[in-house]
C-alpha positions as CSV (number, residue, x, y, z in Angstrom):
1,R,3.4,12.0,-13.7
2,L,3.3,14.4,-10.8
3,I,0.1,16.0,-12.0
4,Q,-1.5,12.5,-12.5
5,D,-0.5,11.5,-8.9
6,L,-1.8,14.8,-7.4
7,L,-5.2,14.3,-9.2
8,L,-5.3,10.8,-8.0
9,L,-4.6,11.8,-4.4
10,S,-7.3,14.6,-4.6
11,R,-9.9,12.3,-6.0
12,I,-9.6,9.6,-3.3
13,G,-12.8,9.7,-1.3
14,A,-14.3,12.5,-3.6
15,K,-17.1,10.0,-4.8
16,K,-19.1,8.6,-2.0
17,R,-19.4,5.1,-3.4
18,P,-20.8,2.5,-1.1
19,F,-18.3,-0.1,0.1
20,E,-18.6,-3.6,-1.2
21,P,-16.9,-6.9,-0.6
22,V,-13.4,-6.8,-2.1
23,D,-11.3,-9.9,-2.5
24,V,-7.9,-8.6,-1.5
25,E,-6.1,-11.7,-2.9
26,Q,-7.6,-11.0,-6.4
27,V,-6.6,-7.3,-6.0
28,L,-3.0,-8.4,-5.3
29,L,-2.9,-10.8,-8.1
30,D,-4.1,-8.1,-10.5
31,V,-1.5,-5.7,-9.3
32,L,1.2,-8.4,-9.7
33,R,0.0,-9.1,-13.2
34,D,0.2,-5.3,-14.0
35,H,3.8,-5.3,-12.8
36,R,4.9,-8.7,-14.1
37,H,7.5,-7.3,-16.5
38,Q,9.3,-5.3,-13.9
39,I,9.1,-8.2,-11.4
40,R,10.6,-10.4,-14.0
41,E,13.3,-7.9,-15.1
42,L,14.5,-7.5,-11.5
43,G,14.3,-11.2,-10.6
44,A,12.0,-10.3,-7.8
45,V,10.4,-12.9,-5.7
46,V,6.9,-12.0,-4.4
47,Q,5.2,-14.3,-2.0
48,H,1.9,-13.9,-0.2
49,S,-0.3,-15.7,2.3
50,P,-4.0,-16.2,1.7
51,L,-5.6,-12.8,1.8
52,P,-9.1,-12.0,3.0
53,V,-12.3,-10.4,1.5
54,V,-12.8,-7.0,3.1
55,C,-15.4,-4.3,2.9
56,G,-14.0,-1.5,0.8
57,D,-13.8,0.5,-2.4
58,P,-12.6,-1.8,-5.2
59,A,-11.3,1.2,-7.2
60,E,-9.1,2.4,-4.4
61,L,-7.8,-0.6,-2.6
62,P,-5.5,-1.7,-5.5
63,L,-3.7,1.7,-5.1
64,V,-2.4,0.6,-1.7
65,F,-0.9,-2.6,-3.1
66,T,0.4,-0.8,-6.3
67,H,2.3,1.8,-4.4
68,L,3.7,-0.5,-1.8
69,L,4.9,-3.0,-4.4
70,Q,6.4,-0.2,-6.5
71,N,8.3,1.1,-3.4
72,S,9.6,-2.4,-2.7
73,L,10.8,-2.8,-6.3
74,K,12.3,0.8,-6.4
75,F,14.1,0.9,-3.1
76,R,15.9,-2.4,-3.5
77,S,19.3,-3.4,-2.3
78,D,21.9,-4.9,-4.7
79,G,20.3,-8.4,-4.8
80,P,16.9,-9.4,-6.3
81,P,14.0,-8.0,-4.3
82,R,12.1,-10.3,-2.0
83,I,8.7,-9.2,-1.1
84,G,6.2,-10.9,1.3
85,I,2.6,-9.9,1.8
86,T,0.6,-11.2,4.8
87,A,-2.7,-10.6,6.4
88,E,-3.5,-11.5,10.1
89,R,-6.8,-11.0,12.0
90,E,-6.3,-8.8,15.0
91,D,-9.0,-7.5,17.3
92,G,-11.6,-7.1,14.6
93,W,-9.2,-5.8,12.1
94,W,-7.1,-7.1,9.3
95,R,-3.5,-6.2,9.7
96,F,-1.7,-6.4,6.4
97,A,2.2,-6.4,6.1
98,V,4.2,-5.8,3.0
99,A,7.8,-6.7,3.8
100,D,10.9,-6.4,1.6
101,N,14.7,-6.9,1.7
102,G,15.4,-3.4,0.3
103,I,17.5,-0.5,1.5
104,G,15.4,0.3,4.6
105,I,14.5,3.6,6.2
106,E,16.0,5.4,9.2
107,P,13.6,5.6,12.1
108,E,13.7,9.3,12.3
109,Y,11.9,9.4,8.8
110,F,9.1,7.0,9.6
111,D,6.4,9.8,9.9
112,R,7.9,11.9,7.2
113,I,7.4,9.4,4.4
114,F,3.6,9.5,4.6
115,V,3.6,13.3,4.0
116,I,3.2,14.5,0.5
117,F,6.4,15.5,-1.3
118,Q,8.6,14.4,1.5
119,R,11.2,12.4,-0.3
120,L,14.2,10.8,1.5
121,H,16.3,10.6,-1.7
122,T,16.9,12.7,-4.7
123,R,14.9,12.2,-7.9
124,E,18.2,11.5,-9.7
125,R,18.8,8.5,-7.4
126,Y,15.3,7.2,-7.2
127,A,12.6,8.4,-9.6
128,G,9.1,9.2,-8.3
129,T,6.8,12.0,-7.3
130,G,6.8,11.7,-3.5
131,V,3.0,11.1,-3.6
132,G,2.8,7.3,-3.4
133,L,2.9,6.7,0.4
134,P,0.5,9.6,1.0
135,I,-1.9,7.9,-1.5
136,V,-1.6,4.7,0.5
137,K,-2.3,6.6,3.7
138,K,-5.3,8.4,2.4
139,V,-6.9,5.2,1.0
140,V,-6.3,3.3,4.3
141,E,-7.6,6.1,6.4
142,R,-10.6,6.5,4.2
143,H,-11.4,2.8,4.9
144,G,-11.1,3.5,8.7
145,G,-7.6,1.9,9.1
146,R,-4.2,3.2,9.8
147,C,-0.7,2.6,8.4
148,W,2.8,2.6,9.8
149,V,6.3,1.3,9.0
150,A,9.0,-0.7,10.6
151,S,12.5,-0.7,9.1
152,T,16.1,-1.6,9.5
153,P,18.5,0.4,7.2
154,G,20.3,-2.0,4.9
155,A,18.0,-4.9,5.8
156,G,14.5,-4.0,4.5
157,T,11.2,-2.4,5.3
158,T,7.8,-3.6,6.4
159,F,4.8,-1.4,5.7
160,F,1.7,-2.3,7.8
161,F,-1.8,-1.2,7.4
162,T,-5.2,-2.2,8.9
163,L,-8.6,-2.5,7.4
164,P,-11.9,-3.2,9.3
165,G,-12.6,-6.9,9.5
166,D,-15.9,-6.8,11.4
167,R,-18.2,-9.1,9.5
168,A,-21.0,-8.4,11.9
169,R,-21.8,-5.1,10.0
170,P,-23.2,-5.5,6.6
171,C,-20.9,-4.3,3.9
172,L,-23.2,-3.4,1.1
173,G,-24.8,0.0,1.5
174,R,-22.1,1.2,4.0
175,S,-20.7,4.6,2.9
176,A,-17.1,5.3,2.8
177,R,-15.7,7.7,5.4
178,V,-14.9,10.9,3.7
179,E,-11.9,13.0,4.8
180,T,-12.4,16.7,4.8
């Protein structure tokens, strides 16, 4: 699994595919469908507001929701996970939030969690590669946005990320920003 995640991380932005309109609501519904068995097993409740169409890479944007959903399901508290996903328009950007009622994160670790292999828990306690949030960050930054977190230990976590929402610029034909 680690090798697959590292390959995935290294390939983000490697192909200079032009951005195109991406229905984020459909992306989320597809991700939820792919995780329906785990959601059902855990008794998780996932709610979302209407989500926009953005200009982006349809192969990469699902990775953001996949990894944030997996984190919410993995780092849960004793009760059933409750996950809320919203998008709000803010100064020409879409600001997305993925909030949960999980175990939370201490503030001193907020920056560390987006760095590859920086795990807050042992693999024995919570399985994973430590690459999920760096994937989220790389995809979001490749789309020109940023990501951050707010959390209260024991009460839950909200991951935020932004994507450009400027409809004045044509989407088709725009090239993705490539990180070097």
